[in-house]
C-alpha positions in Angstrom: 28.8 -12.2 19.3 25.4 -10.5 18.5 24.9 -8.7 22.0 29.1 -8.3 21.5 28.0 -6.2 18.3 25.5 -4.2 19.9 28.2 -3.5 23.2 31.3 -2.3 20.8 28.6 -0.1 18.7 28.2 2.1 21.5 24.5 1.4 21.6 22.9 1.8 25.5 20.5 -1.4 26.1 18.8 -0.2 28.1 17.5 3.1 26.4 17.2 0.6 23.5 14.8 -1.5 25.7 12.7 1.5 27.0 12.3 2.5 22.8 11.0 -0.9 22.2 8.8 -1.6 25.6 7.4 2.3 25.8 8.1 3.6 22.3 5.0 2.7 20.6 2.2 5.1 18.8 -0.6 6.5 20.7 -4.2 5.6 19.2 -5.1 8.8 17.0 -8.8 9.5 17.2 -11.3 8.6 14.3 -10.7 10.6 11.3 -13.7 10.8 10.1 -13.4 11.9 6.5 -11.5 8.5 5.8 -14.4 6.4 7.4 -17.5 8.2 6.3 -17.4 7.6 2.6 -17.8 3.7 3.3 -20.8 3.4 5.3 -23.7 2.6 3.5 -21.4 0.9 0.1 -23.3 -1.6 -1.5 -21.5 -4.9 -1.3 -24.4 -7.2 -2.3 -22.3 -7.8 -5.6 -19.0 -8.5 -3.9 -17.1 -11.5 -5.4 -16.2 -14.4 -2.7 -12.8 -14.5 -1.6 -10.3 -17.5 -3.3 -7.2 -18.3 -2.3 -3.6 -19.5 -3.7 -1.0 -21.0 -1.6 2.3 -18.8 -0.9 5.7 -19.8 -1.0 5.4 -20.2 2.7 2.3 -22.3 2.4 0.3 -19.4 3.7 -3.4 -18.7 1.6 -3.0 -15.6 -0.2 -7.3 -14.4 -0.5 -8.0 -12.3 -3.3 -11.2 -11.4 -5.1 -11.5 -11.4 -8.9 -13.8 -9.5 -11.2 -14.4 -10.9 -15.4 -14.8 -8.2 -17.7 -18.2 -7.3 -18.4 -18.3 -8.6 -22.2 -16.4 -11.6 -21.2 -13.4 -10.2 -23.5 -10.7 -8.6 -21.5 -8.7 -5.7 -22.7 -6.3 -6.4 -20.3 -6.1 -6.7 -16.7 -5.5 -4.5 -13.5 -4.0 -5.9 -9.8 -5.4 -3.4 -7.4 -3.5 -2.5 -4.2 -6.0 -1.2 -1.4 -4.7 1.5 1.3 -3.5 1.0 5.0 -5.3 -1.0 7.4 -8.2 -2.1 4.4 -9.0 -4.9 2.5 -10.2 -6.2 -1.1 -13.4 -4.9 -0.3 -12.4 -1.4 0.2 -11.5 -1.5 -3.4 -15.3 -2.9 -4.5 -16.4 0.1 -6.3 -13.4 0.9 -8.3 -13.0 -2.9 -9.2 -16.7 -3.1 -10.9 -16.2 0.7 -12.8 -13.0 -0.7 -14.3 -14.5 -4.7 -15.1 -17.6 -2.8 -17.0 -14.6 -0.7 -18.5 -13.7 -4.1 -20.1 -10.5 -5.3 -17.6 -10.1 -8.4 -16.1 -9.7 -7.3 -12.1 -7.8 -8.8 -9.5 -8.2 -7.5 -5.9 -5.7 -9.2 -3.5 -6.1 -9.0 0.6 -2.3 -8.2 0.6 -0.9 -10.0 3.9 -1.2 -8.7 7.1 -5.0 -7.6 6.0 -8.7 -8.6 5.3 -8.4 -12.8 5.0 -4.7 -13.2 4.2 -2.4 -14.2 7.5 -2.4 -12.6 11.0 -3.7 -8.7 10.8 -0.9 -6.3 11.2 2.2 -8.4 10.8 4.2 -10.2 8.2 7.4 -12.3 8.6 10.3 -10.0 6.9 10.9 -6.9 5.0 10.0 -8.1 1.4 7.4 -10.6 2.0 4.6 -8.8 0.3 6.8 -8.4 -2.9 7.2 -11.9 -2.7 3.3 -12.8 -2.4 3.1 -10.4 -5.5 5.5 -12.7 -7.3 3.4 -16.2 -6.2 0.0 -14.5 -6.9 0.7 -13.4 -10.9 2.8 -16.8 -11.1 -0.4 -18.7 -10.1 -2.9 -16.5 -11.4 -1.5 -15.2 -14.7 -3.6 -12.2 -15.5 -4.2 -11.0 -18.7 -1.7 -8.8 -20.5 -1.1 -5.6 -21.0 -1.0 -5.6 -17.3 -1.3 -2.6 -14.9 -0.7 -2.5 -10.9 -2.4 0.2 -9.6 -2.0 1.2 -5.9 -4.0 3.8 -3.7 -2.6 5.7 -0.7 -0.4 3.3 1.1 -1.0 1.1 -1.5 0.3 3.5 -3.9 3.6 3.7 -2.3 3.5 0.0 -2.6 2.9 0.3 -6.2 5.5 2.5 -6.8 8.1 -0.2 -4.8 7.5 -2.5 -7.3 7.6 -0.2 -10.5 11.3 0.9 -9.3 12.1 -2.5 -7.7 13.7 -5.8 -9.3 9.7 -7.0 -10.4 8.6 -4.0 -12.2 8.9 -6.2 -15.5 5.6 -8.4 -14.0 3.9 -5.1 -15.3 3.6 -3.0 -18.3 2.2 0.1 -16.6 1.6 1.3 -13.3 -1.3 3.8 -11.7 -0.8 5.5 -8.6 -3.7 6.9 -6.5 -3.3 9.9 -4.2 0.0 7.3 -3.3 2.0 7.8 -0.1 5.4 8.8 -1.6 7.1 8.6 2.0 7.7 11.0 4.9 10.4 12.7 3.3 8.8 13.6 0.2 7.2 17.1 -0.3 3.6 15.3 -0.2 3.7 14.4 2.7 1.7 16.1 5.5 2.4 15.3 9.2 0.5 12.0 10.3 -1.1 12.2 7.2 -3.4 14.4 8.0 -4.1 12.8 10.8 -4.7 9.2 9.7 -1.4 7.6 11.4 0.6 8.1 14.3 4.4 6.5 14.4 5.8 5.0 17.1 8.9 7.1 16.3 11.4 5.3 18.8 10.0 1.5 18.9 9.9 2.0 14.8 14.0 3.4 15.0 15.0 0.7 17.7 13.5 -2.3 15.0 15.2 -0.7 12.5 18.4 -1.0 13.7 18.2 -4.6 15.3 16.7 -5.3 11.6 20.0 -3.7 10.1 22.2 -5.3 12.4 21.2 -8.8 11.1 19.2 -9.6 14.6 15.9 -9.8 12.7 15.3 -13.5 12.6 16.6 -14.3 16.2 13.8 -11.9 17.5 11.0 -13.4 19.1 7.5 -12.6 17.7 6.5 -11.1 21.0 9.0 -8.1 19.7 8.3 -8.0 16.1 4.6 -7.9 16.2 4.7 -4.9 18.8 3.0 -2.0 16.7 4.7 0.6 15.4 1.7 2.8 13.5 -2.0 2.9 14.4 -4.7 4.1 12.4 -7.6 6.8 13.2 -10.3 4.2 13.1 -13.7 4.1 15.4 -14.1 0.5 17.1 -16.3 -0.9 15.3 -14.1 -0.7 12.0 -10.9 -1.8 14.3 -12.5 -5.0 15.0 -13.3 -5.3 11.0 -9.9 -3.7 9.4 -6.3 -4.0 10.6 -5.9 -1.1 13.2 -2.1 -1.3 13.3 1.3 -2.5 11.7 4.5 -4.0 13.2 7.3 -3.1 12.0 7.9 -5.5 9.0 4.3 -4.7 7.3 5.0 -0.8 8.3 8.6 -1.1 6.0 7.2 -3.6 3.5 3.9 -1.9 2.4 5.4 1.6 1.3 8.0 2.7 -1.4 11.5 2.0 0.3 12.9 5.1 2.1 14.6 6.6 -0.9 11.5 7.6 -2.9 13.3 9.5 -5.6 15.8 6.7 -6.5 13.1 4.2 -6.5 11.2 6.8 -8.9 14.5 7.1 -10.6 14.5 3.1 -11.4 11.0 3.2 -13.2 11.5 2.3 -16.4 7.7 1.2 -17.5 4.7 4.2 -18.0 3.7 5.7 -14.8 0.5 7.9 -14.0 -0.4 9.8 -10.6 -4.0 10.5 -10.0 -4.8 12.5 -6.9 -7.5 14.6 -5.6 -7.5 18.3 -5.4 -8.5 18.6 -1.7 -6.6 15.3 -0.9 -6.5 15.9 3.1 -3.7 12.8 3.7 -0.9 14.8 1.2 -0.6 17.5 -0.8 -2.0 17.2 -4.4 0.2 20.5 -5.5 3.4 19.2 -4.8 3.2 15.3 -6.5 4.6 16.9 -9.9 7.5 18.6 -8.2 8.7 15.2 -7.0 7.9 13.4 -10.4 10.2 16.4 -11.5 12.8 16.1 -9.0 13.0 12.2 -10.1 13.7 13.0 -13.1 10.6 11.6 -15.1 8.0 12.8 -17.0 5.2 10.9 -15.4 1.5 12.7 -16.2 0.3 13.9 -12.8 -3.6 14.7 -13.4 -5.3 16.7 -10.5 -8.7 15.9 -10.1 -10.8 19.2 -8.7 -13.4 18.9 -5.9 -12.1 15.0 -4.8 -10.8 14.1 -1.0 -9.0 11.3 -0.2 -11.3 8.4 -0.3 -13.4 9.3 -2.8 -10.7 8.6 -5.5 -11.7 5.1 -5.3 -15.2 5.8 -4.8 -16.4 8.9 -6.6 -17.8 7.9 -10.6 -15.7 10.8 -12.0 -12.8 9.7 -10.2 -13.4 6.2 -11.9 -13.8 7.8 -15.1 -10.6 9.6 -14.8 -8.5 6.4 -13.9 -10.2 4.6 -17.3 -9.2 7.2 -19.3 -5.6 6.8 -17.6 -5.8 3.2 -18.0 -6.1 3.0 -21.4 -3.6 6.0 -22.1 -1.0 3.6 -20.6 -2.3 0.0 -21.7 -1.9 1.9 -25.2 1.6 2.7 -24.6 1.0 6.3 -23.8 
């Protein structure tokens, strides 16, 4: 039946097989501006990983930061960027806890200590994991979901989706809005290479309802690779399979997702961002018919948005305004 469906749709199976086998992404050269800022970070006070079970039994790893004064003014759940883990957001989480928030920083499935690196079982599983984490850990209100880079795209996915009511507000740091957004630079400025033929082939099989019938050796084939050096590849997540690459970002219709968001949203980006076009975010917000504040921080590139003390101050200020209903 499934094979008949493919043949009746006029799909050349030999071309599809070739796209899957040979249409994967090349490894991009090291992008030093992404890697260098993390070298030498002080991790001595990094909280230990804890876990809660997901609905499929997978241990979801996370780190928790208590507010310094002991009484939370609210909570912030952080979403790290592509390839990364909770460790990458330690400086930001530490700054937010010092400012009074309870902070939750997961290793999102397919990264760090949660699941197999680079893969998830199906598109939508990250959304399920977020729902399970919130149900188990109950971060105090008012609660904000804050995502950086691809994690900002995932936060946008939640802001405009059925789980949007789980948070009172959303803060997007240098978010990936999608390859069709005016903010997009080719290959995200050199950070990622996409195997378009393989990606399209797997997308087609998914849309035909064949995903659950495919062998793991096929669904786990990389469709994106990141610009990491060999040492970082051993520690981070160097490539994504189709399901993770599709889930850890906004839906393809990013403007429709933005229009569907009903809770307060704000965007912060560095003026010198080398992955995305900082000057275009306000245009995208206007195209979606939203009035979200967009703040461009002078002198900052992509990664410093999570590491720089000035960026931390701007994030704290914006969070306070969002959670106050601004």
